[in-house]
Backbone as a ProteinNet text record, in pm:
[ID]
protein_1_A
[PRIMARY]
XXXXXXXXXXXXXXXXXXXXXXXXXXXXXXXXXXXXXXXXXXXXXXXXXXXXXXXXXXXXXXXXXXXXXXXXXXXXXXXXXXXXXXXXXXXXXXXXXXXXXXXXXXXXXXXXXXXXXXXXXXXXXXXXXXXXXXXXXXXXXXXXXXXXXXXXXXXXXXXXXXXXXXXXXXXXXXXXXXXXXXXXXXXXXXXXXXXXXXXXXXXXXXXXXXXXXXXXXXXXXXXXXXXXXXXXXXXXXXXXXXXXX
[TERTIARY]
-8052.3	-8075.1	-8202.3	-8288.7	-8414	-8396.5	-8452.8	-8449.7	-8583.5	-8577.7	-8700.6	-8732.9	-8849.2	-8892.7	-9005.2	-9005.9	-9111.6	-9225.5	-9330.1	-9445.9	-9569.6	-9655.1	-9781.2	-9873.7	-9933.2	-10028.6	-10158	-10246.8	-10369.5	-10456.4	-10474.8	-10555.6	-10495.9	-10360.8	-10298.7	-10316.4	-10302.3	-10323.5	-10466.8	-10560.2	-10701.9	-10729.4	-10671	-10689.1	-10627.9	-10508.2	-10444.5	-10526.1	-10583.1	-10665.6	-10791.7	-10851.8	-10971.2	-10939	-10825.7	-10785.3	-10760.6	-10698.6	-10672.8	-10803.1	-10898.8	-11027.9	-11104.5	-11097.8	-11166.5	-11107.6	-10974.2	-10909.6	-10946.5	-10954.8	-10990.9	-11134.2	-11224.9	-11364.9	-11376.5	-11306.4	-11310.7	-11252.8	-11143.5	-11083.8	-11176.6	-11246	-11339.6	-11457.2	-11507.2	-11615.1	-11567.7	-11445.6	-11390.8	-11372.1	-11332.1	-11316.5	-11450.2	-11555.3	-11687.3	-11735.3	-11713.2	-11752.7	-11677.7	-11548.1	-11469.6	-11517.8	-11552.2	-11603.1	-11736.6	-11822.9	-11950.3	-11928.7	-11832.7	-11803.4	-11750	-11660.1	-11604.5	-11710.7	-11798.7	-11906.8	-12004.2	-12034.7	-12123.7	-12063.5	-11931.1	-11866.1	-11868.8	-11873.3	-11877.7	-12006.1	-12114	-12241.3	-12256.9	-12169	-12180.4	-12118.2	-12161.5	-12102.5	-11970.1	-11891.6	-11763	-11785	-11711.1	-11723.7	-11645.4	-11659.7	-11586.2	-11635	-11767.5	-11821.9	-11770.3	-11758.5	-11707.8	-11562.4	-11482.2	-11341.1	-11326.8	-11411.1	-11402.9	-11441.6	-11551.9	-11595.8	-11495.4	-11441.9	-11342.1	-11215.2	-11170.2	-11052.3	-11073.7	-11192.2	-11222.7	-11229.7	-11292.8	-11300.7	-11164.3	-11076.6	-10942	-10861.5	-10868.4	-10796.5	-10849.5	-10981.4	-11040.9	-11002.4	-10993.7	-10954	-10809.5	-10719.8	-10579	-10565.5	-10637.4	-10631.5	-10687.1	-10796.7	-10856.7	-10764.6	-10705.4	-10614.5	-10490.6	-10439.8	-10325.1	-10359	-10477.4	-10519	-10536.3	-10592.5	-10612.4	-10479.2	-10387.8	-10258.5	-10176	-10189.8	-10115.9	-10175.6	-10302.4	-10368.2	-10346.6	-10349.5	-10337	-10196.3	-10187.1	-10058.8	-10028.5	-9940.7	-9910.1	-9808.5	-9765.8	-9672.7	-9742.5	-9875.6	-9949.4	-9989.5	-10007.8	-10047.6	-10184.6	-10265.5	-10399.5	-10395.8	-10285.6	-10277.1	-10178.4	-10052.1	-9953.5	-9845.1	-9803.8	-9696.1	-9573.5	-9538.4	-9427.1	-9293.1	-9197.4	-9061.5	-8966.6	-8846.6	-8751.1	-8719.3	-8713	-8685.1	-8801.8	-8922.5	-9039	-9039.9	-9008.7	-9003.3	-8888.3	-8774.7	-8662.8	-8698.2	-8772.8	-8815.5	-8906.7	-8993.8	-9078.7	-8991.8	-8890.5	-8798.9	-8729.1	-8680.6	-8608	-8699.5	-8819.6	-8912.7	-8954.6	-8983.6	-9027.5	-8915.1	-8793.6	-8681.6	-8645.1	-8646.4	-8614	-8714.6	-8842	-8945.5	-8935	-8902.5	-8886.1	-8769.2	-8658.6	-8544.6	-8584.4	-8656.6	-8699.1	-8790.9	-8887.5	-8979.8	-8906.2	-8795	-8722.3	-8635.2	-8562.5	-8465.1	-8531.4	-8653.5	-8715.6	-8773.1	-8786.2	-8842.8	-8735.6	-8778.5	-8690.3	-8726.2	-8689.8	-8731.1	-8674.8	-8549	-8498.8	-8578.9	-8648.7	-8726.8	-8844.4	-8884.2	-8996.9	-8965.4	-8836	-8798.7	-8836.1	-8851.1	-8886.1	-9035.7	-9116.3	-9261.3	-9308.6	-9414.5	-9464	-9520.5	-9508.1	-9556	-9707.3	-9776	-9921	-9971.7	-9886.4	-9928.2	-9929	-9870	-9862.6	-10000.4	-10030.2	-10155.3	-10135.3	-10237.7	-10232.7	-10346	-10367.5	-10482.3	-10433.9	-10490.9	-10465.4	-10316.1	-10255.9	-10117.3	-10021	-10053.9	-9966.7	-9959.8	-10067.2	-10065.6	-9965.7	-9956.8	-9858.5	-9716.9	-9694.7	-9562.2	-9522.1	-9616	-9585.1	-9550.5	-9592.2	-9561.4	-9422.8	-9359.8	-9228	-9124	-9033.4	-8928.2	-8831.9	-8805.8	-8713.8	-8774.9	-8903.6	-8965.7	-8979.1	-9017.8	-9029.8	-8894.2	-8788.1	-8653.8	-8611.9	-8653.6	-8624.1	-8689.6	-8816.2	-8888	-8831.6	-8769.7	-8718.3	-8574.1	-8508.6	-8367	-8350.4	-8313.1	-8297.4	-8184.8	-8080.5	-7970.2	-8015	-8092.9	-8143	-8239.2	-8321.6	-8411.9	-8334.7	-8227.1	-8144.1	-8077	-8029.3	-7968.9	-8071.3	-8192.7	-8299	-8328.6	-8337	-8371.6	-8265.9	-8140.3	-8037.1	-7994.9	-8008.9	-7985.1	-8090.4	-8215.2	-8322	-8299.8	-8259	-8232	-8118.6	-8013.1	-7900.5	-7942.9	-8023.6	-8069.3	-8158.7	-8247.3	-8332.4	-8250.7	-8144.3	-8057.6	-7985.9	-7940.7	-7878.7	-7979	-8104.1	-8207.2	-8232.5	-8221.4	-8239.7	-8136.9	-8008.6	-7903.8	-7893.3	-7967.4	-7970.3	-7849.3	-7800.5	-7686.6	-7737.6	-7712.8	-7769.3	-7918.1	-7987.3	-8119.7	-8220.6	-8227.5	-8329.8	-8311.3	-8187.7	-8162.3	-8182.2	-8124.8	-8136.2	-8278.8	-8352.4	-8491.6	-8577	-8554.3	-8634	-8606.5	-8478	-8444.3	-8486.1	-8465.2	-8510.4	-8660.9	-8733.4	-8879.1	-8928.1	-8862.1	-8899	-8870.9	-8755	-8724.2	-8820.6	-8857.1	-8952	-9089.3	-9130.2	-9257	-9255.3	-9145.1	-9135.4	-9138.2	-9067.9	-9067.2	-9206.6	-9274.6	-9408.8	-9506.7	-9487.8	-9574.2	-9550.5	-9424.7	-9393.2	-9455.2	-9445.8	-9503.2	-9654.5	-9719.7	-9864.7	-9904.1	-9816	-9847.5	-9856.9	-9785.3	-9787.5	-9878.9	-9936.5	-10022.7	-10158.8	-10179.3	-10303.9	-10274.5	-10371.5	-10349.6	-10364.1	-10255.4	-10257.2	-10212.5	-10250.8	-10226.7	-10093.5	-10029.9	-9905.4	-9795.6	-9738.9	-9634.6	-9685.1	-9816.7	-9871	-9846.1	-9860.3	-9835	-9689.9	-9598.4	-9456.1	-9425.9	-9496.1	-9473	-9498.7	-9611.8	-9646.9	-9558.1	-9522.7	-9439.5	-9296.5	-9242	-9106.9	-9103.1	-9215	-9220.8	-9252.5	-9308.1	-9340.2	-9222.7	-9150.7	-9046.1	-8934.9	-8893.4	-8787.8	-8822.5	-8949.9	-8992.2	-9012.2	-8971	-8983.5	-8844	-8831.1	-8700.8	-8674.4	-8682.4	-8669.7	-8525.2	-8427.7	-8287.2	-8236.3	-8327.7	-8285.5	-8235.8	-8262.1	-8216.9	-8185.3	-8090.8	-8055	-8018.2	-7927	-7885.8	-7738.7	-7675.1	-7537.2	-7525.8	-7628.6	-7626.5	-7614.8	-7686.6	-7680.2	-7545.3	-7492.4	-7364.9	-7248.6	-7252.6	-7146.3	-7154.1	-7272.3	-7291.6	-7363.8	-7286.1	-7345.3	-7402	-7363.8	-7413.8	-7545.5	-7600	-7725.6	-7836	-7907.9	-8014.6	-8130.5	-8181.8	-8296.1	-8421.9	-8504.1	-8627.1	-8725.9	-8814	-8916.4	-9015.5	-9068.2	-9164	-9287.3	-9327.7	-9442.8	-9417.4	-9296.1	-9261	-9255.8	-9197.2	-9188.6	-9327.3	-9408.4	-9543.7	-9627.1	-9615.5	-9689	-9641.6	-9511.3	-9456.8	-9509.2	-9507.9	-9561.4	-9710.5	-9782	-9925.3	-9951.1	-9866.7	-9882.4	-9860.7	-9762.7	-9739.6	-9860.7	-9915.9	-10035.3	-10153.4	-10165	-10275.8	-10267	-10145.8	-10126.7	-10172.1	-10128.9	-10168	-10318.1	-10378.7	-10522.2	-10603.3	-10563.2	-10639	-10630.6	-10511.4	-10494.6	-10582.7	-10580.4	-10660.7	-10808.3	-10844.1	-10984.6	-11036.9	-10955.4	-10997.1	-11000
-4113.2	-4127.7	-4053.2	-4118.2	-4058.1	-3986.5	-3871.4	-3793.6	-3807.5	-3852.5	-3875.3	-3752.1	-3701.7	-3582.9	-3621.6	-3556.9	-3580.8	-3482.7	-3531.4	-3448.2	-3512	-3428.3	-3478.6	-3511.1	-3630.8	-3661.8	-3586.7	-3595.5	-3517.2	-3552.4	-3681.5	-3711.8	-3654.4	-3659.8	-3603.8	-3453.6	-3386	-3240.8	-3206.4	-3286.1	-3261.2	-3279.8	-3384.9	-3408.1	-3296	-3249.7	-3140.2	-3011.9	-2987.9	-2868.3	-2876	-2994.8	-3010.6	-2990.6	-3042.5	-3022.6	-2875.9	-2805.5	-2663.2	-2585	-2617.7	-2548.2	-2580.2	-2706.7	-2744.2	-2669.1	-2658.6	-2584.1	-2436.5	-2381.1	-2239.9	-2215	-2305.2	-2290.3	-2301.4	-2399.9	-2415.8	-2293.7	-2238.3	-2119.3	-1999.2	-1988.1	-1877.1	-1887.9	-2009.8	-2028.5	-1997.8	-2040.4	-2009.6	-1859.7	-1791	-1645.7	-1577.7	-1620.9	-1564.3	-1592.4	-1717	-1749.5	-1669	-1646.2	-1567.7	-1423.3	-1367	-1229.9	-1219.9	-1321.3	-1321.4	-1331.7	-1414.7	-1426.8	-1295.8	-1230.8	-1105	-995.4	-991.4	-892.3	-920.8	-1051	-1085.8	-1052.8	-1072.9	-1040.4	-890.8	-811.2	-666.3	-617.7	-695.8	-655.4	-699.5	-787.4	-837.5	-740.4	-749.8	-670.5	-734.1	-658.1	-709.8	-830	-936.6	-1056.4	-1170.7	-1287	-1404.9	-1450.9	-1443.7	-1489	-1404.4	-1274.3	-1187.8	-1219.7	-1242.2	-1275.1	-1410.2	-1506.4	-1639.5	-1635.9	-1565.4	-1557.3	-1478.4	-1371.4	-1292.9	-1374.5	-1451	-1533.9	-1642.1	-1706	-1808	-1747.7	-1629.3	-1562.6	-1522	-1474.8	-1434.7	-1554	-1666.7	-1787	-1839	-1835.3	-1879.7	-1787.3	-1658.2	-1562	-1585.5	-1607	-1632	-1760	-1865.9	-1990.3	-1976.6	-1900.3	-1881.3	-1803.2	-1696.5	-1617.2	-1697.8	-1779.6	-1864.3	-1963	-2023.9	-2117.4	-2050.4	-1929.8	-1858.4	-1820.2	-1766.4	-1723.9	-1842.7	-1959.4	-2076.4	-2133.7	-2108.3	-2163.4	-2077.2	-1946.1	-1856.4	-1860.4	-1842.8	-1837.6	-1691.9	-1630.8	-1489.1	-1463.2	-1567.1	-1548.4	-1539.5	-1542.9	-1536.1	-1392.7	-1359.2	-1221.4	-1182.2	-1279.7	-1245.7	-1164.1	-1175.6	-1102.2	-986.6	-1014.1	-905.7	-932.5	-1061.6	-1098.5	-1011	-994.5	-907.6	-968	-882.3	-922.7	-865.9	-923	-867	-720.4	-678.9	-538.6	-449.1	-498.1	-418.9	-399.3	-506.5	-495.3	-405.8	-413	-324.4	-178.7	-155.3	-18.6	37	-47.3	-4.4	32.1	-50.8	-21.7	112.2	138.1	262.2	383.1	375.5	489.1	515.7	409	424.5	484.5	432.4	482.8	625.6	656.6	792	892.4	858.9	948.1	959	846.7	851.1	938.4	934.3	1021.8	1168.2	1200.6	1340.1	1386.6	1302.3	1337.6	1356.1	1284.6	1291.1	1415.1	1446.5	1556	1693.7	1703.3	1835.4	1885.2	1796.8	1837.1	1897.8	1988.1	2044.6	1978.2	1852.5	1774.1	1827.9	1875.7	1927.7	2045.4	2119.8	2234.5	2192.8	2064.8	2018	2026.2	2019.1	2024.6	2157.6	2262.5	2394.2	2415.6	2321.3	2335	2298.7	2361.7	2331.4	2191.3	2133.6	1996.7	1988.4	2098.5	2097.6	2073.5	2088.7	2064.1	1916.5	1834.3	1691.2	1626.7	1541	1465	1337.9	1295	1173.3	1079.4	1072.3	999.1	875.9	760.5	633.7	599.4	599.8	555.8	646.8	774.5	867.3	832.1	776.7	736.1	623.2	530.7	423.2	477.7	577	636.4	705.3	774	845	749.5	624.2	525.9	463.5	485	426.7	493.8	416.4	477.4	559.5	681	769.4	848.4	826.7	897.5	1047	1082.9	1224.8	1294.2	1222.6	1279.9	1301.8	1213	1229.3	1355.2	1378.7	1495.5	1626.3	1620.7	1742.6	1772.9	1684.6	1702.3	1721.1	1841	1862.2	1780.3	1751.4	1671	1528.3	1470.4	1335	1331.3	1434.4	1440.6	1453.2	1529.7	1541.3	1410.9	1338	1206.8	1110.7	1111.8	1026.6	1060.2	1188.2	1229.9	1186.6	1216.2	1189.8	1044.3	973.2	829.2	758.6	802.1	744.6	772.5	895.5	929.1	843.3	821.6	739.9	594.2	540.7	402.7	384.9	479.8	472.5	484.5	564.4	574.9	442.6	376.1	245.7	143.6	154.9	69.1	100.1	226.5	267.9	202	203.8	144.8	-5.7	-58.5	-202.2	-257.6	-189.1	-237.6	-287.9	-418.6	-481	-447.9	-481.3	-424.2	-454.9	-578.9	-614.8	-536.8	-531.9	-464.9	-314	-252.7	-107.4	-63.6	-142.3	-107.1	-119.3	-224.9	-243.2	-132.5	-104.7	-0.1	137.4	161.7	288.5	304	193.2	199	229.2	170	198.5	344.9	396.1	537.5	629.9	594.1	675.9	675.2	559.8	551.2	641.2	640.3	722.3	871.1	910.3	1051.8	1096.2	1016.1	1052.5	1057.2	969	972	1098.4	1140	1261.7	1383.2	1389.9	1503.4	1510.4	1396.2	1394.8	1420.3	1388.8	1412	1560.5	1642.7	1787.1	1861.5	1791.8	1859.4	1789.8	1709.6	1635.5	1512	1425.4	1299.6	1325	1368.4	1394.3	1269.9	1261.8	1139.7	1139.5	1253.9	1261.8	1179	1085.1	998.4	872.4	857.4	740.7	612.1	618.5	500.8	456.3	552.9	519.8	446.5	482.7	417.2	267.6	230.6	89.5	16.2	82.2	16.4	-6.1	89.4	69	-42.6	-68.9	-180.7	-312.9	-306.7	-428	-477	-386	-423.1	-510.1	-492.3	-581.2	-728.2	-761.6	-901.7	-954.9	-879.2	-919.2	-931.9	-1005.4	-1015.4	-894.7	-774	-651.6	-619.9	-694.5	-670.9	-767.6	-840.3	-938.3	-871.6	-744.5	-671.8	-527.8	-468.3	-327.2	-297.2	-373.7	-353.8	-388.6	-326.9	-359.1	-502	-548.5	-685.4	-784.4	-759.1	-845.8	-832.2	-710.5	-687.4	-749.5	-742.7	-799.6	-951.5	-1005.1	-1150	-1194.7	-1210.9	-1247.2	-1387.8	-1470.5	-1607.4	-1616.1	-1501.5	-1501.3	-1569.3	-1656.4	-1729.3	-1636.1	-1649.6	-1568.6	-1615	-1522.3	-1562.7	-1627.2	-1706.9	-1771.9	-1669.1	-1696.5	-1605	-1587.1	-1693.8	-1685.2	-1585	-1587.3	-1496.8	-1352.2	-1329.4	-1193.5	-1140	-1223.6	-1180.6	-1147.7	-1229.8	-1202.7	-1072.6	-1045	-922.8	-798.4	-801.7	-687.3	-671	-783	-778.6	-722.4	-759.3	-708.4	-557.3	-505.9	-360.5	-288.7	-342.5	-281.8	-287.2	-399.5	-414.9	-313.1	-291.2	-193.1	-54.9	-14.1	117.4	125.8	18.7	20.8	29.2	-48.6	-49.2	85.9	147.1	276.9	383.1	388.8	490.5	459.3	330.2	295.3	343.7	322.9	368.4	519.2
2599.4	2743.3	2781.3	2857	2897.3	3030.5	3037.3	3160	3229.7	3352.5	3428.7	3509.8	3495.3	3570.1	3663.6	3778.6	3876.8	3852.8	3793.2	3764.4	3823.3	3874.7	3927.1	3811.3	3811.4	3705.9	3730.9	3635.4	3642.5	3762.4	3796.3	3916.4	4043.8	4055.8	4175.6	4182.5	4070.2	4069	4103.3	4052.3	4082.7	4231	4289.3	4432.9	4515.5	4476.4	4548	4537.6	4419.6	4402.3	4486.8	4494.6	4577.4	4725.1	4770	4908.7	4939.7	4844.5	4864.2	4873.9	4786.6	4790.1	4918.1	4961.6	5086	5205	5208.7	5317	5312	5192.5	5179	5224.3	5188.8	5230.5	5381.9	5440.1	5586.1	5656.3	5602.6	5663	5650.9	5537.1	5519.4	5616.9	5637.2	5734.3	5875.8	5907.5	6039.4	6058.1	5951.3	5958.2	5986.6	5916.4	5942.3	6083.2	6132.1	6268.2	6372.3	6349.4	6444.7	6450.7	6336.2	6335.4	6408.7	6392.1	6463.8	6614.9	6655.9	6799	6855.8	6781.6	6831.1	6836.8	6736.1	6739.1	6853.2	6875.6	6986.4	7121.3	7133.9	7260.6	7288.1	7181.9	7200.6	7264.3	7251	7309.7	7454.2	7498.7	7635.8	7734.7	7856.8	7963.4	8005	8079.7	8124.3	8215.4	8189.8	8271.2	8211.9	8274.9	8230.1	8094.1	8070.9	7943	7827.2	7848.1	7742.4	7711.2	7813.4	7790.8	7722.4	7761.9	7701.7	7554.5	7523.3	7383.5	7299.8	7355.9	7283.3	7256.9	7357.7	7338.9	7234.6	7237.4	7137.9	6998	6988	6857.9	6805.5	6894.7	6852.4	6803	6875.7	6833.6	6699.9	6683.7	6558.7	6443.4	6471.4	6368.5	6324.3	6420	6386.7	6304.7	6345.6	6271	6130.2	6116.4	5984.4	5891.7	5942.7	5859.6	5821.1	5915.1	5884.3	5773.2	5782.3	5677.9	5543	5542	5415.8	5353.7	5435.4	5381.5	5331.4	5397	5352	5224.8	5200	5082	4958.6	4977.7	4863.1	4805.4	4674.8	4605.5	4574	4653.4	4637.3	4526.4	4456.6	4346.1	4211.5	4210.5	4085.5	4056.1	3928.4	3893.3	3945.7	3989.9	4038.1	4166.2	4242.9	4368.3	4356.4	4366.3	4360.4	4256.1	4243.7	4152.2	4176.4	4304.2	4340	4301.5	4279.7	4247	4352.7	4368.5	4464.3	4438.3	4312.2	4281.5	4320.8	4302.8	4343.8	4495.1	4569.5	4714.8	4759.4	4689.2	4721	4692.1	4585.8	4553.4	4662	4717.5	4828.8	4948.2	4976.7	5088.6	5069.6	4950.4	4923.6	4938.3	4884.1	4892.9	5037.3	5111.3	5250.8	5334.4	5320.3	5401	5362	5231.9	5187.5	5242.4	5233.4	5286	5437.6	5505	5649.4	5691.5	5615.9	5645.8	5630.8	5525.7	5503.2	5615.5	5652.4	5760.6	5892.6	5909.9	6037.4	6046.2	5939.1	5946.2	5937.7	5886	5872.6	6005.1	6104	6232.7	6322.5	6408.4	6511.2	6643.4	6655.4	6771.2	6902.6	6908.8	7037.6	7091.9	7003	7049.6	7136.1	7128.3	7208.5	7357.2	7393.7	7535.1	7599.4	7520.3	7574.1	7586.6	7538.8	7548.2	7689.3	7735.9	7871.5	7881.1	7998.3	8020.8	8002.8	8027.9	8016.2	7875.4	7775.8	7637.7	7603.1	7686.9	7657.5	7669.6	7571.7	7576.4	7658	7725.2	7805.3	7764.8	7633.3	7580.5	7504.9	7535.7	7468.8	7465	7345.3	7329.2	7404.1	7412.4	7485.3	7632.9	7686.5	7827.2	7849.7	7753.7	7765.1	7756.5	7670.3	7659.8	7789.5	7850.4	7974.7	8089.1	8076.8	8179.7	8162.6	8046.4	8023.2	8112.4	8171.6	8255.2	8171	8214.1	8143.5	8030.8	8002.1	7889.8	7918.5	8041.2	8076.2	8071.9	8110.9	8102.8	7957.9	7868.6	7726.3	7671.4	7705.5	7654.6	7710.1	7825.1	7887.6	7849.4	7775.6	7742.7	7592.8	7545.1	7400.3	7339.2	7417.3	7364.3	7334.5	7425.9	7402.4	7284.6	7271.6	7157.7	7026.8	7027.2	6907.7	6871.4	6973.5	6948.1	6889.3	6944	6892	6746.5	6714.4	6579	6477.8	6504.5	6405.1	6402.7	6512.8	6510.7	6426.4	6442	6361.2	6213	6179.4	6039.1	5983	6063.3	6017.7	5997.1	6088.1	6075.1	5952.2	5927.9	5809.2	5681.7	5683.1	5565.9	5540	5647.5	5630.4	5576.9	5620.4	5563.5	5417.6	5380.4	5241.3	5150.2	5190.8	5108.3	5129.6	5227.7	5247.7	5317.8	5419.9	5498.4	5633.1	5660.8	5780.7	5789.2	5682	5656.6	5766.3	5809.3	5908.3	6039	6088.4	6216.4	6204.7	6099.4	6086.2	6058.8	5979.4	5952.2	6078.1	6155.5	6277.1	6378.4	6405	6501.1	6448.8	6318.9	6261.7	6266.4	6246.7	6255.5	6395.8	6496.2	6635.4	6668.4	6625.4	6648.4	6576.5	6452.8	6377	6442.4	6494.6	6567.5	6690	6764.1	6884.8	6850.1	6744.4	6703.8	6662.6	6581.9	6538.1	6655	6753	6871.5	6953	6966.6	7041.3	6973.8	6841.4	6768.8	6787.5	6787.9	6805.2	6950.3	7041.9	7182.6	7213.7	7139.2	7163.4	7065.8	6968.5	6871	6866.1	6764.2	6749.2	6664	6646.6	6575.1	6424.8	6361.4	6216.3	6141.4	6013.3	5936.5	5863.7	5847.6	5771.1	5838.1	5765	5817.6	5882.8	5893.3	5962.1	5884	5750.4	5667.7	5680.6	5687.2	5699.1	5829.2	5936.3	6065.5	6053.6	5995.4	5984.8	5884.2	5774.6	5673.8	5723.9	5799.8	5853.8	5957	6022.8	6117.4	6047.8	5926.3	5850.7	5767	5704	5609.2	5668.4	5795.4	5847.4	5844.4	5837.6	5837.6	5696.8	5596.5	5456.6	5394.3	5283.6	5214.5	5125.6	5183	5104.1	5067.6	5119.8	5087	4981.2	4915.1	4814.6	4687.1	4669	4549.8	4589.1	4515.3	4533.6	4678.6	4734.2	4872.7	4888.4	4988.7	5021	5074.6	5144.1	5193.6	5077.7	4970.2	4852.4	4782.3	4778.1	4710.7	4787.2	4921.2	5002.2	5009.7	4990.8	4996.3	4869.8	4763	4634.2	4633.9	4732.3	4740.3	4818.6	4854.7	4929.9	4848.9	4914.9	4847.1	4813.3	4692.4	4651.9	4725.7	4772.5	4842.5	4746.8	4800.7	4719.9	4666	4549.5	4486.7	4573.6	4644.4	4734.1	4845.2	4903.1	5012	4964	4847.2	4793.2	4759.6	4695.4	4660.6	4782.4	4887	5010.9	5075	5069.7	5129.5	5059	4926.7	4851.8	4879.7	4882.7	4911.4	5050.7	5148.3	5284.6	5289.7	5215.3	5210.4	5152.4	5043.2	4983.7	5080.1	5154.2	5248.5	5362.2	5414.3	5521	5475	5356.3	5305	5282.9	5228.9	5201.8	5330.2	5432	5558.5	5627.5	5627.5	5693.1	5628	5494.8	5426.9	5432.4	5440.6	5458.8	5593.1	5699	5832.2	5838.9
[MASK]
+++++++++++++++++++++++++++++++++++++++++++++++++++++++++++++++++++++++++++++++++++++++++++++++++++++++++++++++++++++++++++++++++++++++++++++++++++++++++++++++++++++++++++++++++++++++++++++++++++++++++++++++++++++++++++++++++++++++++++++++++++++

């Protein structure tokens, strides 16, 4: 008995490869054009023309990056060749380090600091505009609840229980704690990489291995190699961009 397999013949593969390269070239040209538009808009004075050029450049940039990411194969060894276990290991290290960074702080003691020490610069100004934020800083009990709730959520993310929800909420709490610490001191880099990674990991299939979610649901579908490779590549990119800046 003959088994029929669906395979692309050589002309079809060649055509598909040419289409992929053409799309990649077009996306690269669009990326360069968007950067030129954004740089040109930076030299203009405030006005309608600056907003229009900036908006066009932003839309072109998003489209170019989307085209590039859809064209690249993140499951090949040339980029990351990530595996579910590698992504799970990143999740465990990030959450473990985040728990340590959270529990070593004496966050309730911030309530005893004078209001004059608070910074009102850039991101801190947005925090000060949030309703109830000043009451949070003045109440040691609320600060303690924030600290230990965040530590518990990050621990649940570490073991992979309800991973997406616990990682997202733990990441938001960790971001708020790190912002509060910088509001009373200065903009230090320690823990900054963890802030971005805890906000990135919930959008990745990081619970596909070494997690309670996987253990409780053994029928869970394995993520595609492309998705896992892109997730690992995104984690590496976040760390590289932060240290480059």
